[in-house]
C-alpha positions as CSV (number, residue, x, y, z in Angstrom):
1,M,96.9,77.2,80.6
2,E,99.4,80.0,80.5
3,P,100.1,82.0,83.7
4,N,98.6,85.2,82.2
5,E,95.4,83.3,81.3
6,I,95.1,82.0,84.9
7,I,95.6,85.5,86.3
8,E,92.8,86.8,84.1
9,Q,90.5,84.0,85.1
10,I,91.1,84.8,88.8
11,K,90.3,88.4,88.1
12,E,87.1,87.4,86.4
13,Y,86.1,85.3,89.5
14,I,86.6,88.4,91.7
15,A,84.6,90.6,89.3
16,K,81.7,88.1,89.5
17,G,81.8,88.0,93.3
18,K,83.2,84.5,93.5
19,T,85.7,85.3,96.1
20,E,86.1,81.8,97.5
21,K,86.7,80.3,94.1
22,A,89.2,83.1,93.3
23,L,91.1,82.4,96.5
24,E,91.3,78.7,95.8
25,A,92.6,79.4,92.3
26,L,95.1,81.9,93.7
27,V,96.5,79.5,96.3
28,E,96.9,76.7,93.7
29,Y,98.5,79.1,91.1
30,T,101.1,80.5,93.6
31,K,101.9,77.0,94.9
32,E,102.4,75.4,91.4
33,N,104.6,78.2,90.3
34,N,106.5,78.4,93.6
35,L,105.9,82.1,93.9
36,P,107.0,84.1,97.0
37,T,103.3,85.4,97.4
38,H,102.1,81.8,98.2
39,D,102.2,82.4,102.0
40,E,100.3,85.7,101.6
41,A,97.7,83.9,99.5
42,I,97.3,81.2,102.2
43,L,96.9,83.9,104.9
44,L,94.2,85.7,102.8
45,S,92.4,82.4,102.4
46,G,92.4,81.9,106.1
47,Q,91.0,85.4,106.7
48,F,88.2,84.8,104.2
49,S,87.3,81.5,105.9
50,Q,87.1,83.2,109.2
51,W,84.9,86.0,107.7
52,K,82.7,83.4,106.1
53,R,82.4,81.3,109.2
54,E,81.4,84.3,111.4
55,N,79.0,85.4,108.7
56,M,77.3,82.0,108.8
57,L,77.1,82.1,112.6
58,G,75.1,85.3,112.4
59,V,77.9,87.6,113.4
60,Q,77.4,91.0,111.7
61,Q,80.3,91.4,109.2
62,S,81.6,94.5,107.5
63,H,81.8,94.3,103.7
64,S,84.9,96.5,103.9
65,E,86.8,93.4,105.2
66,L,85.7,91.4,102.1
67,R,86.7,94.3,99.9
68,R,90.1,94.4,101.5
69,I,90.7,90.7,100.9
70,E,89.7,91.2,97.2
71,M,91.9,94.3,96.8
72,T,94.9,92.4,98.3
73,M,94.3,89.5,95.8
74,M,94.3,92.1,93.0
75,D,97.6,93.5,94.3
76,I,99.1,90.0,94.3
77,L,97.9,89.3,90.8
78,Q,99.1,92.6,89.5
79,G,102.6,91.9,90.9
80,N,102.7,88.4,89.4
81,Q,101.4,89.7,86.0
82,D,104.2,92.3,85.9
83,V,106.8,89.6,86.6
84,Y,105.2,87.4,83.8
85,K,105.4,90.3,81.3
86,E,109.0,91.1,82.1
87,S,110.0,87.4,81.7
88,S,108.2,87.2,78.4
89,V,109.9,90.3,77.0
90,A,113.3,89.0,78.2
91,K,112.6,85.6,76.6
92,K,111.6,87.2,73.2
93,K,114.8,89.3,73.2
94,S,117.0,86.2,73.9
95,E,115.2,84.3,71.1
96,S,115.4,87.1,68.5
97,P,117.9,86.3,65.7
98,K,121.2,88.2,65.9
99,P,122.1,90.3,62.8
100,I,124.6,88.8,60.5
101,V,127.5,91.2,60.1
102,T,129.4,90.7,56.8
103,S,132.7,92.3,56.3
104,P,133.0,94.1,53.0
105,T,135.4,92.5,50.5
106,T,138.5,94.5,49.5
107,S,138.9,94.9,45.8
108,N,142.1,96.8,45.9
109,S,145.0,94.5,46.8
110,S,147.4,97.5,47.2
111,D,145.2,99.0,49.9
112,S,145.2,95.7,51.8
113,N,149.0,95.4,51.7
114,M,149.4,99.0,52.9
115,G,147.1,98.3,55.8
116,K,149.2,95.3,56.8
117,I,152.4,97.4,56.7
118,I,150.9,100.1,58.9
119,A,149.7,97.4,61.4
120,G,153.2,95.9,61.5
121,V,154.7,99.3,62.2
122,I,152.3,100.0,65.0
123,A,152.9,96.6,66.6
124,V,156.7,97.2,66.6
125,A,156.3,100.6,68.2
126,A,154.0,99.2,70.9
127,I,156.6,96.5,71.7
128,A,159.4,99.1,72.0
129,L,157.2,101.3,74.2
130,A,156.4,98.4,76.5
131,I,160.1,97.4,76.8
132,W,161.0,101.0,77.7
133,Y,158.1,101.3,80.2
134,F,159.0,98.1,82.2
135,S,162.7,99.0,82.2
136,S,162.0,102.4,83.7
137,K,159.7,100.8,86.3
138,G,162.4,98.3,87.3
139,G,164.8,101.2,87.9
140,D,162.3,103.1,90.0
141,G,161.6,99.9,92.0
142,A,165.3,99.5,92.8
143,T,165.5,103.2,93.9
144,D,162.5,102.8,96.1
145,Q,164.1,99.7,97.7
146,E,167.3,101.6,98.4
147,D,165.4,104.4,100.0
148,V,163.6,101.9,102.3
149,T,167.0,100.4,103.2
150,K,168.5,103.8,104.1
151,T,165.5,104.7,106.2
152,E,165.8,101.5,108.2
153,T,169.5,101.8,108.8
154,T,169.3,105.5,110.0
155,T,166.6,104.8,112.6
156,P,168.1,105.9,116.0
157,P,168.4,103.1,118.7
158,S,166.0,103.0,121.6
159,T,167.1,104.5,124.9
160,P,168.4,101.9,127.3
161,G,166.1,101.0,130.2
162,T,162.9,101.9,128.3
163,S,160.6,99.8,126.4
164,T,158.3,100.8,123.5
165,T,154.8,99.2,123.5
166,T,152.7,99.4,120.3
167,T,149.0,99.3,121.0
168,T,146.9,97.9,118.2
169,P,143.3,99.2,118.3
170,P,140.7,96.4,118.4
171,S,138.9,95.7,115.2
172,Q,135.4,97.0,115.0
173,P,132.6,94.4,115.2
174,N,130.6,93.8,112.0
175,T,127.2,94.1,113.8
176,S,125.7,96.2,116.5
177,G,124.7,93.1,118.5
178,V,121.0,93.7,117.8
179,P,119.4,90.6,116.2
180,A,118.2,91.1,112.7
181,P,114.4,90.8,112.2
182,S,113.1,87.7,110.5
183,P,109.9,87.4,108.4
184,L,106.7,85.6,109.2
185,P,105.1,83.1,108.9
186,I,106.8,80.6,111.1
187,K,107.2,77.4,109.1
188,P,106.7,73.8,110.3
189,G,109.7,72.6,112.3
190,Q,111.0,76.2,112.8
191,E,112.2,77.2,116.3
192,L,112.0,80.8,117.6
193,Q,115.3,82.5,118.5
194,V,115.4,84.5,121.8
195,D,114.8,88.3,121.4
196,V,114.6,88.1,117.6
197,P,111.6,90.0,116.1
198,Y,109.6,88.0,113.5
199,K,107.8,90.8,111.6
200,T,104.7,90.8,109.4
201,A,104.9,91.7,105.7
202,N,103.7,95.2,106.3
203,G,105.9,95.7,109.4
204,D,103.1,96.7,111.7
205,Y,103.4,93.8,114.2
206,Y,106.1,91.3,115.3
207,L,106.3,88.0,117.3
208,M,109.1,87.6,119.8
209,F,110.3,84.9,122.2
210,Q,111.6,87.2,125.0
211,A,114.5,86.4,127.4
212,D,112.0,86.3,130.3
213,G,110.3,83.3,128.6
214,N,107.1,85.2,127.5
215,V,106.2,84.7,123.8
216,V,104.5,88.0,122.8
217,V,102.8,89.8,119.9
218,K,103.5,93.6,119.9
219,T,103.1,96.6,117.6
220,T,106.3,97.7,115.9
221,E,106.0,101.5,116.4
222,E,104.5,101.9,119.9
223,E,105.6,98.5,121.3
224,S,102.0,98.0,122.6
225,F,101.1,94.5,123.9
226,R,98.7,92.4,121.8
227,W,99.1,88.8,123.1
228,G,101.4,86.8,125.4
229,S,101.9,83.1,126.2
230,M,102.1,83.7,129.9
231,Q,98.8,85.6,129.9
232,A,97.3,82.9,127.7
233,G,97.9,80.1,130.2
234,A,101.6,79.3,130.1
235,G,102.0,81.0,133.5
236,M,105.3,82.2,135.0
237,E,106.2,79.2,137.2
238,R,108.5,77.6,134.5
239,I,110.5,79.5,132.0
240,P,110.6,77.9,128.5
241,S,113.9,77.3,126.9
242,R,112.6,76.2,123.5
243,V,109.6,77.4,121.4
244,V,108.8,75.6,118.2
245,M,106.1,75.3,115.5
246,Q,106.0,71.6,115.2
247,N,105.5,69.6,112.0
248,D,102.3,68.1,113.5
249,G,100.7,71.6,113.6
250,N,101.1,72.3,117.3
251,F,102.9,75.5,118.5
252,V,104.6,74.4,121.8
253,L,106.7,75.9,124.6
254,Y,109.1,73.4,126.3
255,A,111.0,73.6,129.6
256,P,114.8,73.1,129.8
257,D,114.1,69.4,130.7
258,E,112.0,69.1,127.5
259,S,108.8,68.8,129.5
260,F,105.6,70.4,128.0
261,I,104.6,73.9,129.3
262,W,102.0,75.2,126.9
263,G,100.7,74.7,123.4
264,T,98.0,75.6,120.9
265,M,96.9,72.0,120.8
266,S,96.3,72.3,117.0
267,T,96.7,69.0,115.1
268,V,96.9,69.8,111.4
269,P,100.3,68.8,110.0
270,G,102.1,71.3,107.9
271,S,100.4,74.3,109.6
272,T,102.2,77.7,109.9
273,L,102.2,80.4,112.5
274,A,101.2,83.9,111.3
275,I,99.9,87.3,112.4
276,T,97.0,89.0,110.6
277,Y,96.8,92.6,109.5
278,E,94.8,93.2,112.7
279,G,97.6,91.8,114.9
280,N,95.9,88.4,115.8
281,L,98.2,85.4,116.2
282,Q,96.9,82.4,114.1
283,V,97.8,78.8,113.3
284,V,97.0,78.5,109.6
285,A,96.5,75.1,107.9
286,P,98.1,74.4,104.4
287,N,94.7,74.9,102.8
288,G,94.4,78.4,104.3
289,S,91.9,77.7,107.0
290,V,92.5,79.1,110.6
291,V,93.1,76.2,113.0
292,W,93.7,78.3,116.1
293,E,93.7,82.0,117.0
294,G,95.1,83.7,120.1
295,S,92.6,86.2,121.6
296,R,94.0,89.5,122.9
297,E,94.6,89.2,126.7
């Protein structure tokens, strides 16, 4: 099935209210085509699973959350469909046959001979002009060299007993020293760097391993606190030196001696660490389900 047909099928699922089926198809489609929106599709699937689970437990749910998930899916599909259209147009242009240009035959041999004579004259004139140009440049170069020599020989000697110190200004650094932000989610096997903000796609929240050892979630604009590892049970007795999203699905803080300090205790291999649009830290399984979520402390 062509990518455009798959996109239309997913839209049809959404129109019929089959949100779960549409999400499954979207996750599979973005994975098979190695699209950059695959991580966002997984996150949406996890949010829908949470919404569905709470709905089944009797927790009153707002339909606006479901509509938001469906609208986000439509945005992802629209972006992918635009890319597909552009690639199709480019492919058609590259495959279109090039026009065959035929040079008109010359019936008059005298005109052809005259053209050859004119071309020869122009070529000779061009060669003569080039010889004159490079000859004049050579003379100018010699004059410039003589001027430089004269300037060097007429430089007055330095006064005895004094020394001249030339101070070379230090080169400017290429960066300001502020770590560049990195995107979420945190992938399996990835370690957090100290004081580097890992931002959400919309830029509203970020995750950071602070120099004081606390792993926090904060808002970007107001820097307001949302979640912290010390407040969630890691404590302040031991400061972690390494924070990693392990391949086995566990998000762990380690001490300098590699002893365990705190972890999410999630055990689904291949899980990623992400932040929702509401600012909640989650461990998300490869199928999009939420394995662990940090409550706001």
